[in-house]
N, C-alpha and C positions, 0 to 999 in steps of 0.2 A: 738277735741280739748277739753281739760280739763278745767273746769268750778271751781271757787272758790265759794262756796255758791250754791244757787239754779239754775238748768239750766233753761234758759228762754222757754218760750211756743213757740212752732214751729207755724209760721203763713204762709200760704201757699202765692206764688207770684202771684201777679196781672199784669195786662198788663201794669200799671203806672209804676211798679218796674223795666222794661226792656227797655232800650234804644234801638232804632233801631241800628243794625248793630253788637250787642252785641252778638246774636248767629248767628254764620255764618254756622252750618251744624246741621242737626238732622235727626235722621232716626227711623222709627216706625217699631217694629220688624215685621219679616215676618209671617202672617198667623193672625195677630191680628185684621183685619179688614173683616169681613165676607160678603158675597154678600147681605146678608139682611140689612147689616147696610148702604148700598149705597142708596142715597136719589134719584137716576135717575128714570125716567119713563120710561115705557115700560114694554115689558116682558123680565125677567132677566133669560135666560136659555142657554142651551149648542148650541144652534143654531143662539144666537144674539151676539151683540159687542157693546160695549160702546160707542157712538159717542162723538164728541166734544161739542156738545149742551147738554149733561148731559142726553143722553137718548139710551134706549137700541132698537137696530133695526137688522134686519137680514141683511146681506150682499149684496150688490149692485145687481141691477136689470140686467137682459139680460141673465138669466139662461133658460137653455133648460129643459123644465119640461116632455116633453114625445116627443115621435117620433111614427108616427104610417105610414105603408106602404102597398101598395097593388099592385100586378104586374099581367101581362098575357103575353103569347106569341102567343095570338090568333089573328085573322085578324077580323076586323071591318069595317062595309062599311054602308053608308048612300046616299040616293037621296033627304033627306029632305033639304027643303030650310029654314027651322028654326032650331035654335039650339035645339039638341035632344042628349037623352042620349040611347047610342046603348046597349041593353042589354049584359051583360058580362063584358063591358068595366070595368076597375079597378076604383073603387070608395072606399072610406072610410068614417067611424064614427070616431069622437074625441070629447071629453067633456072636455072643457077648466076648469081648476082649479080656475080660477079666470076672472071677467070681464075686467080686466085690460091687460089679455094676448093677445098677439098676434100669429096669426096663419101663419106660412111661408110654402107656398105651392110650391111644385117642379113637373114637371111632364117630362115624357121621352117618346116621342111620336112615338118611333121607325121610321118606314120607312112610308112615306106617298106617295100615290098616286092619281093621277086626272087621270081617263079614260075619253080619249077625252079633249076636250078643255073645262076649265071651271076654278072654284075658290072654293078653300074649307077654311074653318075657324074653329078654336079650341078654346074654352073658359073655364074657371073654374065656377062652380056653386057652391054655399052654400044653401043647401037645395033648395027653389025655386029662389033665388036671383044669376043673373048673375052678378060675379065679373068683368067681361071684358066689353068691347065696345059690346053696344047690336046689331051691325052690324057686325063687324069684329073679335070680340072677342080679344084675347091676341096674336093669329098667324093666319095668312094667306098664303096661297100658291095659286099662279095664274099660270097657264099653259095653253100654246097654242097649245099642240099637244099631241097624245096619249101617256098613259103609262109613263108620267114624275114622278121621284121620288125624294123627299127630306127627310131631317131628321128634326126632331123638338123637342125643349125643351122649356118649360114657366115656369116661378115661378112668385109669386105674394104674397105681404105680407097683410093679412087679419086682420082687427079689428073687430071681430063679438061681443064684448062687451056681452058676454053670458056664463054662466057656464050650459047651456044644451047640450046634445047630437047633434053634427053637422055632417051633411052628405056632403062631398066634392065629385064633379063628375066632368070627363072631359064631355063635350058635343061639337057636333061637327054638323056642316051645310054644303050643298053644293051649289052649284049656277051652274045649267046648266049641271050637269053631276055626275056619282058616285063618291064619295069621300072615298076613303080606308086608313084605319090608321092602324096601327101595323104591316101588312104584315109579320105576322110570326116571327118579331124582338120583343124582349121584350118592353112592353109599362108599363109605372109605373106612380104612383101618391103617394105623400110622403107629410105628414103633420107635422109640428114641431111646439108644443107650447113653445113659447118664454115668461118666465114671465117678469112683468114690473119692 
């Protein structure tokens, strides 16, 4: 607009100069706000996202962080009446990345045999800690005649609250007879670390 005489001095607008509803749309040019300009808390990087509470966080929990497995096709037996680790049976070591991680355990026991009448029991141990029932473990097989077979699988979700190396084993015990596990079928143990 053309002026007669001297042009007035420009004065910036303030919030009191604008009534509600006057500005109906506005756009900030793309790329004008940098990551460093955000006031959100937390670590701002390629592995996090901005949450609704104005904080950066990693994507939700329940992530598989690592998988460790061990297997054998040998035959193992015991007449021990207390839970024992039979040398050579599959075992594994895993080091959790966080104390909040859980360890999901799976075991395939192959063919299980009782010679003569008796009972057989299988459990998981974490180091020296029995994770199952101290008497019956996680699985029991009770047979009343010679050379009875069964197949077995067990699983357990462990909360070790540790970042140290942990050893998981299958241990077995027999009651009154020889307990045979594997029987040349594949026997395996698998540990999966689940992030919180």
